[in-house]
N, CA, C and O atoms as a DFTB+ gen file, in Angstrom:
764 C
 N C O
     1  1      14.948     -90.214      46.199
     2  2      13.861     -90.458      47.020
     3  2      14.165     -89.264      48.606
     4  3      15.321     -88.845      48.678
     5  1      13.396     -88.894      49.497
     6  2      13.380     -88.267      51.089
     7  2      14.154     -89.236      51.353
     8  3      14.446     -90.205      50.652
     9  1      14.669     -88.801      52.960
    10  2      15.366     -89.786      53.589
    11  2      14.041     -88.548      55.120
    12  3      13.880     -87.366      55.422
    13  1      13.579     -89.718      55.472
    14  2      12.540     -89.276      57.016
    15  2      13.082     -89.318      58.578
    16  3      13.298     -90.250      59.352
    17  1      13.180     -88.172      58.665
    18  2      14.203     -88.155      59.881
    19  2      12.781     -87.933      60.900
    20  3      11.670     -87.462      60.653
    21  1      13.471     -88.582      62.301
    22  2      13.087     -88.733      63.513
    23  2      13.388     -87.536      64.070
    24  3      14.043     -86.698      63.451
    25  1      12.872     -87.312      65.474
    26  2      13.519     -86.106      65.959
    27  2      14.942     -86.731      67.005
    28  3      15.042     -87.595      67.876
    29  1      15.774     -85.875      66.428
    30  2      17.340     -86.113      67.195
    31  2      18.149     -86.531      66.369
    32  3      19.325     -86.396      66.707
    33  1      17.899     -87.146      65.082
    34  2      18.372     -87.633      64.234
    35  2      19.190     -86.084      63.775
    36  3      18.818     -84.917      63.891
    37  1      20.836     -86.882      63.048
    38  2      21.231     -85.995      61.757
    39  2      21.695     -87.026      60.926
    40  3      21.990     -88.208      61.100
    41  1      21.672     -86.091      59.778
    42  2      22.139     -86.946      58.550
    43  2      23.314     -85.787      57.487
    44  3      23.287     -84.556      57.455
    45  1      23.965     -86.447      56.957
    46  2      24.849     -85.790      56.227
    47  2      24.205     -85.334      54.973
    48  3      23.664     -86.141      54.217
    49  1      24.262     -83.662      54.659
    50  2      23.470     -83.506      53.214
    51  2      24.709     -83.493      52.229
    52  3      25.008     -84.312      51.361
    53  1      25.492     -82.047      52.709
    54  2      26.743     -81.978      50.851
    55  2      27.468     -83.233      50.613
    56  3      27.885     -83.552      49.500
    57  1      27.650     -84.121      51.944
    58  2      29.096     -85.642      51.496
    59  2      27.940     -86.511      50.320
    60  3      27.888     -86.705      49.105
    61  1      27.048     -86.886      51.644
    62  2      26.221     -87.466      50.520
    63  2      25.351     -86.626      48.915
    64  3      24.598     -87.297      48.210
    65  1      25.574     -85.548      48.692
    66  2      24.609     -85.416      47.746
    67  2      26.291     -84.559      47.454
    68  3      26.582     -83.640      48.220
    69  1      27.010     -84.845      46.639
    70  2      28.424     -84.111      45.846
    71  2      28.069     -82.870      44.901
    72  3      27.640     -83.269      43.818
    73  1      28.116     -81.746      44.985
    74  2      28.040     -80.702      44.089
    75  2      26.926     -79.924      44.645
    76  3      26.559     -78.943      43.998
    77  1      26.193     -80.278      46.002
    78  2      24.798     -79.574      46.449
    79  2      25.087     -78.113      46.574
    80  3      25.946     -77.753      47.380
    81  1      24.785     -77.704      46.232
    82  2      24.866     -76.491      46.533
    83  2      23.820     -74.979      47.105
    84  3      24.044     -74.035      47.863
    85  1      22.724     -75.382      46.322
    86  2      21.598     -74.257      46.470
    87  2      20.371     -75.152      46.689
    88  3      19.924     -75.922      45.839
    89  1      20.069     -75.039      47.442
    90  2      18.504     -76.131      48.285
    91  2      17.168     -74.697      48.897
    92  3      17.321     -73.483      49.038
    93  1      16.587     -75.129      49.003
    94  2      15.066     -74.148      49.212
    95  2      14.545     -75.599      50.568
    96  3      14.347     -76.813      50.569
    97  1      14.529     -74.294      51.663
    98  2      14.193     -75.277      52.986
    99  2      12.469     -74.896      53.104
   100  3      12.225     -73.708      53.312
   101  1      11.525     -75.649      53.005
   102  2      10.497     -75.599      53.132
   103  2      10.287     -76.080      54.176
   104  3      11.005     -76.964      54.643
   105  1       8.892     -75.433      54.974
   106  2       8.099     -75.384      56.331
   107  2       7.226     -75.010      55.710
   108  3       6.920     -74.190      54.845
   109  1       6.499     -76.505      56.893
   110  2       4.777     -76.673      56.642
   111  2       3.965     -76.727      57.595
   112  3       4.274     -77.485      58.514
   113  1       2.657     -75.949      57.707
   114  2       1.622     -76.504      59.028
   115  2      -0.022     -76.684      58.885
   116  3      -0.538     -76.204      57.876
   117  1      -0.580     -77.130      59.527
   118  2      -2.261     -76.941      59.251
   119  2      -2.274     -76.986      60.660
   120  3      -1.519     -77.398      61.541
   121  1      -3.627     -76.299      60.575
   122  2      -3.742     -75.435      62.715
   123  2      -4.963     -76.535      62.543
   124  3      -5.575     -76.702      61.488
   125  1      -5.227     -77.319      63.881
   126  2      -6.457     -77.355      64.349
   127  2      -7.358     -76.972      63.798
   128  3      -7.291     -76.049      62.986
   129  1      -8.983     -77.905      64.260
   130  2     -10.197     -77.037      64.517
   131  2     -10.218     -76.379      65.378
   132  3     -10.607     -77.023      66.353
   133  1      -9.939     -75.041      65.698
   134  2      -9.754     -73.949      66.232
   135  2     -10.377     -72.694      66.094
   136  3     -10.000     -71.777      65.364
   137  1     -11.735     -72.719      67.133
   138  2     -12.616     -71.131      66.640
   139  2     -12.167     -69.870      67.953
   140  3     -12.744     -69.650      69.018
   141  1     -11.088     -69.293      67.441
   142  2     -10.892     -68.346      68.228
   143  2     -11.425     -67.018      67.782
   144  3     -11.496     -65.952      68.393
   145  1     -11.795     -67.361      66.515
   146  2     -12.330     -65.889      65.966
   147  2     -10.797     -64.996      65.440
   148  3     -10.629     -63.951      64.810
   149  1      -9.888     -65.966      66.035
   150  2      -8.654     -65.026      65.622
   151  2      -7.711     -65.534      64.291
   152  3      -7.866     -66.714      63.975
   153  1      -6.987     -64.929      63.691
   154  2      -5.701     -65.765      62.081
   155  2      -5.466     -66.210      63.101
   156  3      -5.546     -65.788      64.254
   157  1      -5.095     -67.297      62.562
   158  2      -3.313     -68.069      63.396
   159  2      -2.765     -67.893      61.971
   160  3      -3.020     -68.033      60.775
   161  1      -1.669     -67.419      63.040
   162  2      -0.264     -66.911      61.960
   163  2       0.677     -67.387      62.301
   164  3       0.856     -67.319      63.517
   165  1       1.545     -67.962      61.639
   166  2       2.659     -69.161      62.202
   167  2       3.982     -68.688      61.715
   168  3       4.477     -69.653      61.133
   169  1       4.642     -67.871      61.676
   170  2       6.401     -67.673      61.314
   171  2       7.832     -68.165      60.713
   172  3       8.029     -68.654      61.826
   173  1       8.406     -68.325      60.363
   174  2       9.538     -69.066      59.533
   175  2      10.606     -67.745      60.144
   176  3      10.657     -66.706      59.487
   177  1      11.858     -67.957      62.102
   178  2      12.496     -67.406      61.543
   179  2      14.156     -68.737      61.659
   180  3      14.549     -69.866      61.954
   181  1      14.523     -67.285      61.112
   182  2      16.463     -68.336      61.242
   183  2      17.501     -67.756      61.666
   184  3      17.946     -66.733      61.146
   185  1      18.060     -68.388      62.751
   186  2      19.085     -68.175      62.765
   187  2      20.395     -68.096      62.584
   188  3      20.903     -68.566      63.602
   189  1      21.578     -67.612      61.521
   190  2      23.171     -67.867      61.770
   191  2      23.521     -67.755      62.808
   192  3      22.969     -67.092      63.686
   193  1      24.805     -68.578      62.927
   194  2      25.405     -68.553      64.461
   195  2      26.885     -68.961      64.655
   196  3      27.184     -70.068      64.208
   197  1      27.922     -68.185      65.294
   198  2      28.996     -68.675      64.987
   199  2      28.918     -69.897      65.644
   200  3      27.884     -70.565      65.644
   201  1      30.233     -70.331      66.365
   202  2      30.714     -71.855      67.178
   203  2      29.900     -72.214      68.275
   204  3      29.585     -73.390      68.460
   205  1      29.369     -70.894      69.348
   206  2      28.977     -70.670      70.679
   207  2      27.558     -70.720      70.108
   208  3      26.952     -70.509      71.158
   209  1      26.722     -70.835      69.294
   210  2      25.626     -71.177      68.980
   211  2      24.441     -69.590      69.290
   212  3      23.293     -69.524      69.729
   213  1      25.492     -68.437      68.774
   214  2      24.827     -67.023      69.629
   215  2      24.753     -66.581      67.944
   216  3      25.670     -67.042      67.265
   217  1      23.784     -65.768      67.265
   218  2      23.945     -64.716      66.903
   219  2      24.804     -63.186      67.220
   220  3      24.589     -62.488      68.211
   221  1      26.083     -62.784      65.833
   222  2      27.061     -62.759      66.781
   223  2      26.374     -61.075      65.890
   224  3      27.085     -60.151      66.284
   225  1      25.380     -60.604      64.990
   226  2      25.648     -59.490      64.284
   227  2      23.831     -59.462      63.803
   228  3      23.413     -60.505      63.299
   229  1      23.026     -58.519      63.937
   230  2      21.229     -58.830      63.254
   231  2      21.575     -58.948      62.206
   232  3      20.452     -58.634      61.810
   233  1      22.208     -59.149      61.126
   234  2      21.798     -59.022      59.902
   235  2      22.014     -60.724      59.889
   236  3      22.300     -61.253      58.815
   237  1      21.888     -61.441      60.948
   238  2      22.258     -62.517      61.044
   239  2      20.925     -63.135      61.389
   240  3      21.024     -64.298      60.998
   241  1      19.902     -62.986      61.841
   242  2      18.623     -62.953      62.506
   243  2      17.598     -62.744      61.104
   244  3      17.349     -61.588      60.764
   245  1      17.047     -63.838      60.349
   246  2      16.414     -63.567      59.051
   247  2      15.098     -63.864      59.378
   248  3      14.696     -64.869      59.962
   249  1      14.457     -62.928      58.965
   250  2      12.771     -63.407      59.489
   251  2      11.923     -62.166      58.504
   252  3      12.467     -61.386      57.722
   253  1      10.324     -62.274      58.844
   254  2       9.577     -61.791      57.018
   255  2      10.089     -60.061      57.643
   256  3       9.677     -59.305      56.763
   257  1      10.642     -59.376      58.526
   258  2      11.414     -57.463      58.509
   259  2      12.128     -57.684      57.475
   260  3      12.083     -57.072      56.408
   261  1      13.219     -59.106      57.942
   262  2      14.753     -58.888      57.631
   263  2      14.619     -60.133      56.683
   264  3      14.648     -61.292      57.098
   265  1      14.466     -59.764      55.338
   266  2      14.985     -61.292      54.793
   267  2      15.645     -61.992      54.087
   268  3      15.207     -62.878      53.353
   269  1      16.763     -61.677      54.229
   270  2      18.127     -61.555      54.041
   271  2      19.419     -61.420      54.794
   272  3      19.293     -60.596      55.699
   273  1      20.442     -61.870      54.738
   274  2      21.847     -61.979      55.491
   275  2      22.682     -60.976      54.641
   276  3      22.261     -60.689      53.520
   277  1      23.600     -60.538      55.006
   278  2      24.066     -59.832      54.276
   279  2      24.924     -60.019      52.916
   280  3      25.135     -58.936      52.371
   281  1      25.402     -60.996      52.324
   282  2      25.655     -61.252      51.170
   283  2      24.306     -62.400      50.025
   284  3      24.523     -63.035      48.993
   285  1      23.037     -62.223      50.810
   286  2      22.043     -62.934      50.380
   287  2      22.172     -64.501      50.059
   288  3      21.456     -65.168      49.313
   289  1      23.317     -64.926      50.849
   290  2      23.184     -66.698      50.758
   291  2      21.488     -66.922      51.320
   292  3      20.463     -67.094      50.661
   293  1      21.620     -66.869      52.225
   294  2      20.332     -66.875      53.023
   295  2      19.361     -65.705      52.667
   296  3      19.668     -64.513      52.688
   297  1      17.774     -66.384      52.238
   298  2      16.880     -66.166      51.697
   299  2      15.412     -65.833      51.855
   300  3      14.786     -66.287      50.897
   301  1      14.758     -65.298      52.593
   302  2      13.466     -65.838      53.362
   303  2      12.657     -65.639      52.071
   304  3      13.241     -64.914      51.265
   305  1      11.523     -66.074      51.690
   306  2      10.906     -65.734      50.367
   307  2       9.659     -65.296      50.749
   308  3       9.117     -65.087      49.663
   309  1       8.636     -64.948      51.854
   310  2       8.214     -64.427      52.614
   311  2       7.181     -64.884      53.754
   312  3       7.221     -65.927      54.408
   313  1       6.316     -63.921      53.823
   314  2       5.798     -64.568      55.259
   315  2       4.484     -64.941      54.656
   316  3       3.871     -64.193      53.894
   317  1       3.889     -66.651      55.184
   318  2       2.675     -66.393      54.732
   319  2       1.301     -66.367      56.176
   320  3       1.282     -67.298      56.981
   321  1       0.640     -65.609      56.244
   322  2      -0.322     -64.811      57.109
   323  2      -0.958     -66.614      57.534
   324  3      -0.989     -66.930      58.723
   325  1      -1.356     -67.507      56.591
   326  2      -2.369     -67.563      57.317
   327  2      -2.647     -69.937      57.176
   328  3      -3.516     -70.785      57.379
   329  1      -1.033     -69.816      56.656
   330  2      -0.455     -71.216      56.652
   331  2      -1.948     -72.531      55.554
   332  3      -1.903     -73.760      55.503
   333  1      -2.840     -71.755      55.002
   334  2      -3.821     -72.419      53.599
   335  2      -3.332     -72.897      52.818
   336  3      -2.251     -72.549      52.342
   337  1      -3.861     -73.632      52.550
   338  2      -3.595     -74.561      51.348
   339  2      -2.163     -75.933      51.491
   340  3      -1.352     -75.834      52.412
   341  1      -2.106     -76.633      50.877
   342  2      -1.419     -77.542      50.153
   343  2       0.667     -76.766      49.665
   344  3       1.017     -75.840      48.932
   345  1       1.555     -77.848      50.615
   346  2       2.738     -77.977      50.366
   347  2       3.107     -77.012      50.961
   348  3       2.250     -76.671      51.776
   349  1       4.324     -76.130      50.967
   350  2       5.416     -75.462      52.281
   351  2       4.775     -73.937      52.234
   352  3       4.513     -73.288      51.222
   353  1       4.578     -73.513      53.744
   354  2       3.911     -72.363      54.042
   355  2       5.104     -71.404      54.146
   356  3       4.809     -70.209      54.118
   357  1       6.281     -71.693      54.251
   358  2       7.342     -70.383      53.586
   359  2       8.188     -71.395      53.612
   360  3       7.994     -72.568      53.928
   361  1       9.545     -70.623      53.104
   362  2      10.403     -70.970      52.239
   363  2      11.749     -70.073      51.955
   364  3      11.851     -68.890      51.633
   365  1      12.843     -71.182      52.218
   366  2      13.972     -70.320      52.653
   367  2      14.721     -70.863      51.762
   368  3      14.671     -72.083      51.607
   369  1      15.559     -70.079      51.005
   370  2      16.401     -70.265      49.733
   371  2      17.937     -70.161      51.157
   372  3      18.146     -69.441      52.133
   373  1      18.504     -71.063      50.641
   374  2      19.854     -70.662      51.096
   375  2      21.153     -71.639      49.352
   376  3      21.060     -72.542      48.521
   377  1      21.854     -70.873      49.680
   378  2      23.046     -70.652      49.024
   379  2      24.284     -71.322      50.063
   380  3      25.027     -70.665      50.791
   381  1      24.265     -72.845      49.897
   382  2      25.471     -73.340      50.810
   383  2      27.150     -73.077      50.528
   384  3      28.080     -73.614      51.129
   385  1      27.213     -72.224      49.583
   386  2      28.471     -72.655      48.783
   387  2      29.219     -71.127      49.318
   388  3      30.427     -70.936      49.177
   389  1      28.247     -70.064      49.968
   390  2      28.600     -68.860      49.562
   391  2      28.391     -68.212      50.923
   392  3      28.594     -67.013      51.115
   393  1      27.803     -69.412      52.246
   394  2      27.725     -69.150      53.651
   395  2      29.116     -68.336      54.195
   396  3      30.204     -68.895      54.059
   397  1      29.061     -67.498      54.583
   398  2      30.375     -66.967      55.294
   399  2      31.032     -67.434      56.928
   400  3      30.337     -67.589      57.932
   401  1      31.798     -67.515      56.889
   402  2      32.811     -68.600      57.243
   403  2      32.681     -68.772      58.470
   404  3      32.713     -69.879      59.005
   405  1      32.432     -67.119      59.372
   406  2      31.955     -67.186      60.329
   407  2      30.560     -67.710      61.325
   408  3      30.325     -67.567      62.525
   409  1      29.780     -68.384      60.182
   410  2      28.546     -69.398      60.100
   411  2      28.524     -70.384      61.006
   412  3      28.381     -71.249      60.142
   413  1      28.545     -71.111      62.172
   414  2      29.264     -72.513      61.477
   415  2      27.265     -73.225      61.630
   416  3      27.333     -74.438      61.428
   417  1      25.922     -72.849      61.870
   418  2      24.919     -73.600      62.057
   419  2      24.042     -72.436      61.879
   420  3      24.116     -71.278      62.289
   421  1      22.839     -73.329      60.850
   422  2      21.352     -72.312      61.110
   423  2      20.387     -72.479      61.135
   424  3      19.747     -73.023      60.235
   425  1      19.950     -72.065      62.182
   426  2      19.081     -72.624      62.662
   427  2      17.825     -72.461      62.299
   428  3      17.410     -71.305      62.372
   429  1      16.673     -73.742      61.714
   430  2      14.765     -72.747      61.463
   431  2      13.882     -73.604      62.512
   432  3      13.740     -74.737      62.971
   433  1      13.308     -72.073      62.582
   434  2      12.261     -72.131      63.597
   435  2      10.985     -71.800      63.320
   436  3      10.797     -71.029      62.379
   437  1      10.225     -72.140      63.824
   438  2       8.750     -71.673      63.843
   439  2       8.650     -71.161      65.278
   440  3       9.342     -71.505      66.236
   441  1       7.254     -69.913      65.224
   442  2       6.757     -69.248      66.040
   443  2       5.658     -68.801      65.430
   444  3       5.317     -68.847      64.248
   445  1       4.748     -68.021      67.123
   446  2       3.468     -68.208      66.404
   447  2       3.690     -66.377      66.777
   448  3       4.273     -65.760      67.668
   449  1       2.984     -66.037      65.723
   450  2       2.285     -64.844      65.824
   451  2       1.695     -63.839      67.023
   452  3       0.680     -64.309      67.538
   453  1       2.120     -62.549      67.577
   454  2       0.743     -63.109      68.816
   455  2       0.178     -63.632      69.253
   456  3      -0.982     -63.544      69.656
   457  1       1.185     -64.563      69.269
   458  2       0.253     -65.909      70.560
   459  2      -0.649     -66.323      71.841
   460  3      -1.601     -67.083      72.019
   461  1       0.282     -65.263      72.814
   462  2       0.046     -64.747      73.917
   463  2      -1.842     -64.337      74.197
   464  3      -2.787     -64.685      74.905
   465  1      -1.512     -63.416      73.131
   466  2      -2.541     -62.237      72.580
   467  2      -3.987     -62.890      72.183
   468  3      -5.104     -62.695      72.661
   469  1      -3.582     -63.658      71.227
   470  2      -4.577     -65.367      70.721
   471  2      -4.544     -66.389      71.357
   472  3      -4.657     -67.545      70.949
   473  1      -4.295     -65.784      72.990
   474  2      -4.288     -67.652      73.627
   475  2      -3.778     -68.748      72.660
   476  3      -4.127     -69.898      72.928
   477  1      -3.284     -68.621      71.970
   478  2      -2.535     -70.091      70.523
   479  2      -1.140     -70.477      71.082
   480  3      -0.242     -69.902      71.697
   481  1      -1.357     -71.630      70.620
   482  2      -0.454     -72.771      70.792
   483  2       0.814     -73.705      69.626
   484  3       1.050     -73.382      68.462
   485  1       1.262     -74.532      70.164
   486  2       1.499     -75.656      68.963
   487  2       0.768     -76.274      69.625
   488  3       0.239     -76.613      68.567
   489  1      -0.057     -76.992      70.679
   490  2      -1.118     -77.874      70.701
   491  2      -2.483     -77.803      70.305
   492  3      -3.535     -78.370      70.600
   493  1      -1.961     -76.598      69.265
   494  2      -3.412     -76.505      67.752
   495  2      -2.884     -76.313      66.158
   496  3      -3.375     -75.964      65.084
   497  1      -2.002     -76.612      66.508
   498  2      -0.802     -76.742      64.634
   499  2      -0.689     -77.984      64.976
   500  3      -0.426     -78.505      66.060
   501  1      -1.037     -78.652      63.370
   502  2      -0.707     -80.499      63.017
   503  2       0.066     -79.981      62.121
   504  3       0.155     -78.812      61.745
   505  1       0.905     -81.390      61.633
   506  2       1.574     -81.955      60.243
   507  2       2.495     -80.769      59.706
   508  3       2.577     -80.439      58.523
   509  1       3.222     -80.144      60.847
   510  2       4.100     -79.402      60.529
   511  2       5.488     -80.188      60.232
   512  3       5.825     -81.370      60.303
   513  1       5.824     -79.561      60.042
   514  2       7.526     -80.880      59.134
   515  2       8.260     -79.531      58.350
   516  3       7.698     -78.448      58.186
   517  1       8.908     -79.689      58.145
   518  2      10.472     -79.150      57.391
   519  2      10.941     -79.764      56.006
   520  3      10.191     -80.739      55.956
   521  1      11.497     -79.802      55.164
   522  2      12.059     -80.317      53.650
   523  2      13.411     -79.407      53.641
   524  3      13.845     -78.267      53.803
   525  1      13.729     -80.645      53.357
   526  2      15.098     -79.701      52.003
   527  2      14.847     -80.363      50.641
   528  3      14.672     -81.561      50.417
   529  1      14.866     -79.351      49.793
   530  2      14.527     -79.574      48.390
   531  2      16.265     -79.155      47.602
   532  3      16.758     -78.033      47.721
   533  1      17.041     -80.445      46.746
   534  2      17.525     -79.317      45.687
   535  2      17.247     -79.016      45.356
   536  3      16.155     -79.461      45.001
   537  1      17.750     -77.518      44.767
   538  2      17.080     -76.951      44.344
   539  2      17.409     -76.572      42.471
   540  3      16.615     -75.921      41.793
   541  1      18.463     -77.036      42.039
   542  2      18.215     -77.432      40.787
   543  2      17.670     -78.264      40.140
   544  3      17.312     -77.968      39.000
   545  1      17.375     -79.900      40.791
   546  2      16.258     -81.035      40.729
   547  2      15.296     -80.854      41.007
   548  3      14.432     -81.409      40.327
   549  1      14.854     -79.977      42.164
   550  2      13.575     -79.930      42.870
   551  2      13.055     -81.475      43.326
   552  3      11.916     -81.872      43.575
   553  1      14.402     -82.212      43.336
   554  2      14.414     -83.314      44.645
   555  2      13.989     -82.989      45.706
   556  3      14.139     -81.767      45.740
   557  1      13.504     -83.342      46.693
   558  2      13.305     -83.120      47.966
   559  2      14.174     -84.582      48.930
   560  3      13.612     -85.618      49.287
   561  1      15.614     -84.220      49.151
   562  2      16.627     -84.720      49.595
   563  2      15.780     -84.820      51.146
   564  3      15.066     -85.819      51.061
   565  1      15.644     -84.343      52.144
   566  2      15.224     -84.473      53.926
   567  2      14.371     -83.861      53.731
   568  3      14.230     -82.899      52.975
   569  1      13.059     -84.826      55.032
   570  2      12.484     -84.726      55.575
   571  2      11.692     -84.954      57.244
   572  3      11.274     -86.050      57.617
   573  1      11.628     -83.925      57.922
   574  2      10.814     -84.278      59.584
   575  2      10.221     -83.741      59.735
   576  3      10.023     -82.533      59.866
   577  1       9.660     -84.829      59.753
   578  2       7.919     -84.342      60.035
   579  2       7.768     -84.124      61.679
   580  3       8.222     -84.951      62.469
   581  1       7.088     -82.935      62.093
   582  2       7.354     -82.542      63.880
   583  2       6.163     -83.591      65.195
   584  3       6.167     -83.861      66.396
   585  1       5.291     -83.859      63.964
   586  2       4.142     -84.830      64.693
   587  2       3.532     -83.697      65.901
   588  3       3.883     -82.517      65.870
   589  1       2.649     -84.192      66.873
   590  2       2.251     -83.429      67.892
   591  2       2.219     -84.070      69.036
   592  3       1.333     -84.809      69.467
   593  1       3.896     -83.553      69.839
   594  2       4.325     -83.442      70.727
   595  2       4.251     -82.205      71.498
   596  3       5.248     -81.928      72.164
   597  1       2.892     -81.119      71.543
   598  2       3.631     -80.018      71.569
   599  2       1.745     -79.739      71.867
   600  3       0.646     -79.976      71.365
   601  1       2.385     -79.093      73.020
   602  2       1.429     -78.677      73.527
   603  2       0.997     -77.082      74.078
   604  3       0.043     -76.366      73.774
   605  1       1.940     -76.916      74.853
   606  2       2.000     -75.210      75.500
   607  2       2.347     -74.417      74.578
   608  3       1.832     -73.307      74.436
   609  1       3.281     -74.894      73.820
   610  2       4.291     -74.318      73.408
   611  2       4.212     -73.068      72.002
   612  3       3.978     -73.531      70.885
   613  1       4.376     -71.834      72.117
   614  2       4.966     -70.999      71.455
   615  2       5.488     -70.961      69.865
   616  3       4.970     -70.527      68.836
   617  1       6.824     -71.654      70.168
   618  2       8.115     -71.692      69.420
   619  2       8.079     -72.818      69.221
   620  3       7.237     -73.509      69.796
   621  1       9.423     -73.618      67.917
   622  2       9.911     -74.600      67.707
   623  2      11.005     -74.333      66.997
   624  3      11.132     -73.666      65.970
   625  1      11.958     -75.049      67.781
   626  2      13.174     -75.179      66.767
   627  2      13.306     -76.474      65.945
   628  3      13.780     -77.509      66.414
   629  1      12.975     -76.378      65.024
   630  2      12.852     -77.652      64.189
   631  2      14.001     -78.223      62.927
   632  3      13.768     -79.268      62.319
   633  1      15.093     -77.485      62.681
   634  2      16.254     -78.018      62.308
   635  2      17.416     -76.943      62.502
   636  3      17.235     -75.749      62.740
   637  1      18.780     -77.661      62.341
   638  2      19.734     -76.881      62.348
   639  2      20.476     -77.814      60.652
   640  3      20.486     -79.000      60.324
   641  1      20.867     -76.861      60.137
   642  2      22.308     -77.393      59.006
   643  2      22.857     -76.972      59.694
   644  3      22.353     -75.930      60.112
   645  1      24.511     -77.445      60.488
   646  2      25.917     -77.230      60.598
   647  2      26.993     -77.953      60.161
   648  3      27.179     -79.152      59.958
   649  1      27.637     -77.002      60.065
   650  2      29.186     -77.354      59.671
   651  2      30.357     -79.274      60.817
   652  3      30.760     -79.626      61.926
   653  1      30.269     -79.758      59.282
   654  2      31.390     -80.126      60.115
   655  2      32.225     -81.347      58.956
   656  3      31.747     -82.180      58.185
   657  1      34.081     -80.846      59.389
   658  2      34.291     -80.969      58.243
   659  2      34.335     -80.592      57.412
   660  3      34.943     -81.147      56.497
   661  1      33.692     -79.399      57.265
   662  2      34.075     -78.538      55.680
   663  2      32.243     -79.197      55.134
   664  3      31.798     -78.798      54.058
   665  1      32.012     -79.463      55.375
   666  2      30.267     -80.543      55.390
   667  2      29.424     -80.008      55.735
   668  3      29.395     -79.327      56.759
   669  1      28.419     -80.204      54.872
   670  2      26.984     -79.171      56.084
   671  2      26.261     -80.974      56.285
   672  3      26.208     -81.616      55.236
   673  1      26.008     -81.330      56.934
   674  2      24.709     -81.472      58.000
   675  2      23.384     -81.594      58.678
   676  3      23.325     -81.205      59.844
   677  1      22.893     -81.817      58.419
   678  2      21.176     -81.464      59.074
   679  2      20.661     -82.378      60.243
   680  3      20.709     -83.596      60.067
   681  1      20.136     -81.845      61.507
   682  2      20.021     -82.397      62.797
   683  2      18.530     -82.179      62.920
   684  3      18.025     -81.056      62.908
   685  1      17.790     -83.405      63.050
   686  2      16.326     -82.398      63.775
   687  2      16.100     -82.493      64.806
   688  3      16.161     -83.493      65.522
   689  1      15.724     -81.181      65.105
   690  2      15.727     -80.823      66.237
   691  2      14.026     -81.321      67.795
   692  3      13.968     -81.846      68.906
   693  1      13.256     -80.826      67.002
   694  2      11.804     -80.680      67.600
   695  2      11.919     -79.731      68.839
   696  3      11.046     -80.004      69.663
   697  1      12.689     -78.752      69.201
   698  2      12.407     -78.597      70.945
   699  2      11.704     -77.107      70.532
   700  3      11.934     -76.117      69.837
   701  1      10.820     -77.584      71.330
   702  2       9.456     -76.323      71.807
   703  2      10.179     -75.704      73.400
   704  3      10.760     -76.201      74.365
   705  1       9.615     -73.999      72.849
   706  2      10.057     -73.032      74.062
   707  2       8.485     -72.549      73.938
   708  3       7.830     -72.353      72.914
   709  1       8.048     -72.406      75.505
   710  2       6.890     -72.004      75.932
   711  2       6.869     -70.530      75.993
   712  3       5.828     -70.057      76.450
   713  1       8.247     -69.283      75.452
   714  2       8.100     -68.125      75.457
   715  2       8.458     -68.108      73.981
   716  3       9.572     -67.633      73.762
   717  1       7.801     -68.499      72.958
   718  2       8.322     -68.756      71.165
   719  2       9.558     -67.668      71.435
   720  3      10.497     -67.780      72.223
   721  1       9.295     -66.742      70.658
   722  2       9.733     -65.975      69.569
   723  2      11.113     -64.560      70.950
   724  3      12.072     -63.867      70.609
   725  1      10.517     -64.745      72.258
   726  2      11.486     -63.685      72.788
   727  2      12.068     -65.089      74.017
   728  3      12.836     -64.870      74.954
   729  1      11.568     -66.236      73.739
   730  2      13.039     -67.102      73.677
   731  2      13.936     -67.473      73.185
   732  3      15.001     -67.839      73.683
   733  1      13.576     -67.418      72.015
   734  2      14.575     -67.750      70.689
   735  2      15.480     -67.193      70.841
   736  3      16.524     -67.668      71.287
   737  1      15.212     -65.507      70.348
   738  2      16.191     -65.079      70.757
   739  2      17.293     -64.227      71.203
   740  3      18.189     -63.591      70.647
   741  1      16.807     -64.494      72.717
   742  2      17.222     -64.889      73.896
   743  2      18.315     -65.649      73.125
   744  3      19.005     -65.475      72.120
   745  1      18.112     -66.714      74.225
   746  2      18.647     -68.358      73.222
   747  2      19.969     -68.068      72.834
   748  3      21.111     -68.237      73.263
   749  1      19.139     -67.346      71.430
   750  2      20.710     -67.112      70.449
   751  2      21.500     -66.030      70.708
   752  3      22.255     -65.771      69.771
   753  1      21.572     -65.457      71.458
   754  2      22.166     -64.435      72.144
   755  2      21.695     -63.302      71.443
   756  3      22.614     -62.691      70.898
   757  1      20.265     -62.684      71.227
   758  2      19.743     -61.279      70.793
   759  2      18.960     -60.615      71.509
   760  3      18.034     -61.177      72.092
   761  1      19.195     -59.170      71.615
   762  2      17.987     -58.688      72.919
   763  2      16.353     -58.546      72.292
   764  3      15.430     -58.230      73.041
């Protein structure tokens, strides 16, 4: 049975699931009743950072135009441009045992594509979540529902996987960005 996390909560992932190697990180959302005449496209981006919380090479920034890191241990399964339907809208496949040694943290973010031009923000997004599934057994291990805490933000750091004493842990972040992907890439050390 999945463990439901609250904002700010941290949990052991590999220590409590011995032998866990391959996981799927599913992110999902719906949009509120919104009638702006424009598509609502949310995108998942993943930042693989060093110990200083910075991405040290562009291949460690995973998104719809760069679907995997150098060794293929983190793979974006594809861009969902509508968020229609039930279940995960975008999925990241991760092979924990093959994450390069210089990667200390894997941050999962959701941004709204062309948010400013379309006058869109996370106040118009509902039922957003992140969940971690054991790929082998297809069992959901962790779930974090973001809630409705956002209004003017156009980007959100949903959660982070991070190394701690040789094990992987997950932290439920839920931190919003008013300047979306530009703010995220800046803070993670990309131009």
